[in-house]
C-alpha positions, 0 to 999 in steps of 0.5 A: 886158780881152782884146785882140781881134786879127782876121786876114782871110784868103783861100782861094786856088787853089793856084798850082801847079795848073792854074788856070782860069775858069768860064763866068761869068768868075770863078775856077773853084775846083772845078777846082783845090785851094785853100789859105790865101794864103801872104801871109796866113800872115805876117799870122797869124804877126804876130798870134800874136806880138803875142798871145803878147807880151800877157797876155790876147789872142785871135786870130780868123781871118776869111774870106769864101768858099764852103764850101771856104774853111773850109780856110784857117781850119783852117790859121790855127787849126792855126798857133795862132789861137784861133777863126775866123769864116766868112762864106758865102752864095750871093749873095757869089759874084762879089763884087769887092774893094769888095763883099768889103771891105763884107762883111769890115767888117760881119763885123769889126764883128759880132765886135768888134776892137781890131786888124786884121792883114792880109796885103799882098795875096792871091796870086790877085787880088794887088790889095792894096787890101783893107786900105785899103778896110777901114780906110776903112769902119771909120774906123780908122788904117791902117798898111800894108806893115810889115816889123816890128810891135810893140804897147805898151799901146794904141800900135802901132808899125811899120817900113816899108821904102820904096825910099829910106828906112826909115819908123817909124810909130805909131798908137793902137788900134783900128787896121788894119795890113798886113804884108809877106813881110819881117815874118818866116817864118810858123810851120809847124803842128805835129801837136798844132796840127793836132789842136787846130784840129779842136776850135776853134770856127768861127762861120758867118755869112751876109748876113742875120746881117750885115744885108746884102743881095745888091743890091750884092754878087756879080756883079750888084753888082760895079763891076769886070767881066772881059769876056774871057779868053785862055787861056795859050798852051801852053809851047813846047819850048826850044832845046837847045845842045850844047857842041861848043866853040862853046856859049858863042858860041851861047848869047850869040847866042841871048840877043842875038837876043832882046835879053837882052844 
């Protein structure tokens, strides 16, 4: 029987770009290039490693977002995921974490799953709540923030690095896990993988396919609201210290004045 591993991924604005907000206080995704969230790359990597250690496994990348979000799926496919699912619908625009978790849960049930592997957080919202919300909606065990992950038959084991201890955790399948950036470097897509990704299937779904309506989704149904936005102030010129023999003293005085010393 094929082990089905679902990896929810997110298409996020490039952190090196000039990110800004649209008039409705949502992220303006047209103003900056997007890419697969870096923290989700670790989840894809761990899912692929589990699949490679299993005789019969399938890794399915899943995203919710506008048309451009398919780029995140293509990256996951280029890394080695077998197929992808893209949920896109105009009514989704502006959905908060609660609504997004509801959409993802329905999509995961639609696809079918044995294991869900998430990143620890997205690099734009950085809330880190989607894994827990998904596990609650799907009524499966959650084993989160793992630095190490293994699968033996129907038993999942993991290692979590806490502040003052190392925790060893275990859960039976079906289950949900999230992995941290300590779980191991994500592989870089090869040219062969990039070309192969173009031929891999990407299934498109909308809210009707999932049996959802827009009443509790989008901006109108969001339980969290952005009320005001303040632009980041322009970067000020720095202070130049010329070392004429007193440079060290000037630097120490500069740091002490700003209470860095």
